C-alpha positions as CSV (number, residue, x, y, z in Angstrom):
1,M,26.2,-84.5,-144.4
2,P,28.4,-83.7,-147.6
3,L,26.6,-83.6,-150.8
4,S,28.3,-86.7,-152.3
5,K,26.8,-88.7,-149.6
6,S,23.1,-87.5,-150.2
7,E,22.1,-88.4,-153.8
8,D,18.3,-87.6,-153.6
9,L,17.9,-84.7,-151.1
10,H,16.3,-87.3,-148.8
11,G,13.7,-88.3,-151.4
12,A,12.9,-84.5,-152.2
13,A,14.7,-84.6,-155.4
14,P,14.2,-88.0,-157.0
15,D,14.7,-86.9,-160.6
16,K,17.9,-87.0,-162.5
17,C,18.0,-85.1,-165.8
18,A,20.5,-83.1,-167.6
19,V,18.0,-80.5,-168.7
20,A,15.6,-78.4,-166.4
21,L,12.8,-76.0,-167.2
22,V,12.7,-73.0,-164.8
23,L,9.6,-70.8,-164.6
24,I,10.6,-67.4,-163.2
25,D,8.0,-65.3,-161.2
26,W,5.2,-66.7,-163.1
27,I,3.0,-67.2,-159.9
28,N,2.5,-63.5,-159.5
29,D,-0.6,-61.2,-158.6
30,L,0.8,-58.3,-160.9
31,E,-0.7,-56.1,-158.2
32,F,1.8,-53.5,-158.7
33,D,1.9,-50.1,-160.6
34,S,3.0,-51.4,-163.8
35,G,1.2,-54.8,-163.6
36,A,-1.6,-53.7,-165.9
37,K,0.8,-52.7,-168.7
38,L,2.9,-55.9,-168.2
39,L,-0.2,-58.3,-168.3
40,P,-1.1,-58.7,-171.9
41,E,2.3,-59.7,-173.0
42,A,2.8,-61.6,-169.9
43,L,-0.3,-63.5,-170.6
44,K,0.8,-64.3,-174.2
45,A,4.1,-65.6,-172.9
46,A,2.3,-67.6,-170.2
47,K,0.2,-69.6,-172.8
48,A,3.4,-70.4,-174.9
49,T,5.2,-71.4,-171.5
50,A,2.1,-73.6,-170.4
51,A,2.5,-75.5,-173.7
52,L,6.3,-75.8,-173.3
53,R,5.8,-77.1,-169.7
54,K,3.3,-79.8,-170.9
55,R,5.9,-81.0,-173.4
56,A,8.8,-80.9,-170.7
57,K,6.8,-83.2,-168.5
58,Q,5.9,-85.6,-171.3
59,A,9.7,-85.8,-171.9
60,G,10.6,-86.4,-168.3
61,V,12.3,-83.0,-167.8
62,P,11.8,-81.5,-164.2
63,V,10.0,-78.2,-163.8
64,I,11.4,-75.7,-161.3
65,Y,9.2,-72.6,-160.2
66,C,11.5,-69.8,-159.1
67,N,9.7,-67.1,-157.4
68,D,10.0,-63.7,-155.6
69,N,9.0,-63.5,-152.0
70,F,8.0,-60.1,-152.6
71,G,9.9,-59.0,-149.4
72,K,7.7,-61.2,-147.1
73,W,9.9,-63.3,-145.3
74,R,7.3,-65.3,-143.7
75,S,5.8,-66.3,-147.0
76,D,5.9,-69.5,-148.7
77,F,5.3,-70.6,-152.3
78,R,2.0,-72.5,-151.7
79,S,0.4,-69.4,-150.0
80,L,1.4,-67.2,-152.8
81,L,0.0,-69.6,-155.2
82,E,-3.4,-69.7,-153.2
83,H,-3.6,-66.0,-153.3
84,C,-2.9,-65.9,-157.0
85,L,-5.7,-68.5,-157.6
86,K,-8.4,-67.5,-155.1
87,D,-8.2,-63.8,-154.9
88,E,-9.3,-61.1,-157.6
89,V,-5.9,-60.3,-158.9
90,R,-4.3,-59.6,-162.2
91,G,-2.3,-62.6,-162.3
92,R,-4.9,-65.0,-161.6
93,A,-5.3,-66.2,-165.3
94,I,-1.6,-66.9,-165.5
95,A,-1.5,-68.6,-162.3
96,E,-4.4,-70.9,-163.5
97,L,-2.4,-71.6,-166.6
98,L,0.8,-72.4,-164.9
99,A,-0.4,-73.9,-161.6
100,P,2.2,-76.3,-160.5
101,D,1.7,-80.1,-159.9
102,E,2.7,-81.8,-156.9
103,E,6.0,-83.3,-158.3
104,D,7.2,-79.8,-159.5
105,Y,9.9,-78.2,-157.7
106,F,9.8,-74.4,-156.3
107,V,12.6,-72.2,-155.0
108,L,11.8,-68.5,-153.2
109,K,14.2,-65.9,-154.1
110,P,14.8,-62.7,-152.3
111,K,15.8,-60.7,-155.4
112,H,16.1,-60.5,-159.2
113,S,18.4,-63.7,-159.8
114,G,17.0,-67.1,-159.3
115,F,20.6,-68.1,-158.0
116,H,21.1,-65.1,-155.4
117,S,20.9,-66.6,-151.9
118,T,18.6,-69.4,-153.0
119,T,18.8,-73.1,-152.8
120,L,18.6,-73.2,-156.8
121,D,22.4,-74.3,-157.2
122,V,22.0,-77.3,-154.5
123,L,18.8,-78.7,-156.4
124,L,20.2,-78.4,-160.0
125,A,23.3,-80.3,-158.9
126,H,21.1,-83.2,-157.4
127,L,19.2,-83.2,-160.5
128,G,22.4,-83.3,-162.5
129,S,21.0,-80.6,-164.9
130,Q,23.6,-79.1,-167.2
131,T,21.1,-77.2,-169.5
132,L,18.5,-74.9,-168.5
133,V,15.5,-73.7,-170.3
134,L,14.3,-70.3,-168.8
135,T,11.1,-68.7,-169.1
136,G,9.4,-65.8,-167.1
137,I,8.7,-62.4,-166.2
138,A,10.0,-59.8,-166.5
139,G,12.5,-60.8,-169.4
140,N,14.6,-57.8,-168.8
141,F,14.9,-58.0,-165.1
142,C,14.6,-61.3,-163.4
143,V,15.0,-63.8,-166.4
144,L,18.1,-61.7,-167.7
145,F,19.7,-61.7,-164.1
146,T,19.0,-65.3,-163.7
147,A,20.5,-66.2,-167.1
148,Q,23.8,-64.1,-166.3
149,D,24.1,-66.0,-163.0
150,A,23.4,-69.4,-164.8
151,Y,26.1,-68.3,-167.6
152,M,28.6,-67.8,-165.0
153,R,28.0,-71.2,-163.6
154,D,28.6,-72.7,-166.8
155,F,25.2,-73.7,-167.7
156,K,23.9,-74.1,-171.3
157,L,21.0,-71.7,-171.7
158,V,18.0,-71.8,-173.7
159,V,15.7,-68.7,-173.5
160,P,12.6,-69.2,-175.8
161,R,11.6,-65.8,-177.1
162,D,7.9,-66.2,-176.7
163,C,8.2,-67.5,-173.2
164,C,9.3,-64.2,-171.5
165,A,7.7,-60.7,-171.3
166,S,8.6,-57.2,-170.1
167,E,6.6,-54.2,-169.6
168,E,8.2,-52.8,-172.8
169,E,8.5,-55.0,-176.1
170,S,11.8,-53.1,-177.0
171,D,13.2,-53.8,-173.2
172,N,12.2,-57.6,-173.8
173,R,14.1,-57.8,-177.2
174,H,17.0,-56.1,-176.0
175,A,17.1,-58.5,-173.0
176,L,17.2,-61.4,-175.3
177,E,19.6,-60.1,-177.8
178,H,21.8,-59.4,-174.7
179,M,21.4,-63.1,-173.4
180,A,21.9,-64.6,-176.9
181,K,25.2,-62.4,-177.4
182,V,26.7,-62.5,-173.8
183,C,25.3,-65.4,-172.1
184,K,25.3,-67.7,-175.5
185,A,21.7,-68.4,-174.9
186,D,19.6,-70.0,-177.6
187,T,16.5,-68.0,-178.1
188,R,14.5,-69.7,-180.7
189,P,10.8,-69.9,-180.2
190,S,9.3,-72.4,-177.8
191,T,7.8,-74.6,-180.6
192,G,11.5,-75.1,-182.0
193,I,12.7,-76.9,-178.6
194,D,13.2,-80.6,-178.8
195,F,13.7,-81.7,-175.2
196,A,14.9,-85.1,-176.2
197,A,17.7,-83.6,-178.4
198,L,18.6,-81.1,-175.3
199,R,19.1,-84.1,-173.2
200,K,21.1,-86.0,-175.8
201,A,23.3,-83.1,-176.5
202,A,23.7,-82.5,-172.4
């Protein structure tokens, strides 16, 4: 069926909002070689993201979880979430902070960018989103690649600098500088984001 004849993804995407909050790879067990190094900065960024997510939901802004499938093509988001919440893994505290609600959306991605070979384009079109607020780990990989693909699709970008983390602080800073310069992203801290103003501007 053409997209124009299906306005709500058959009830699966009831929201309409010019702004969407995207959480990239936050549901993550961090059980990889550099996970221990990433954890402290990731936990700080996750706390800021949790507060931002709460304000987004209060403002009626949809929340989209965009997560790696970690090469497990039989995996799904709910099983990944259950693993991170119930097993003794490094990322458990972050998963507890940012566990999704039933009304949140999720997209599984096979590579770094949230757009590459995923349904994110279709979901954002149905939501009518024109501005994306990107958060996540790692800032210099998956957040950066998603921002670049979003910019090429003419989305307006906000990447709050306290809501993404990388293994090295310098790498995170350089990624934010790149997104600000090349992708025209607004990298103000999350406390400076006004969702009502973003919706009005969009």
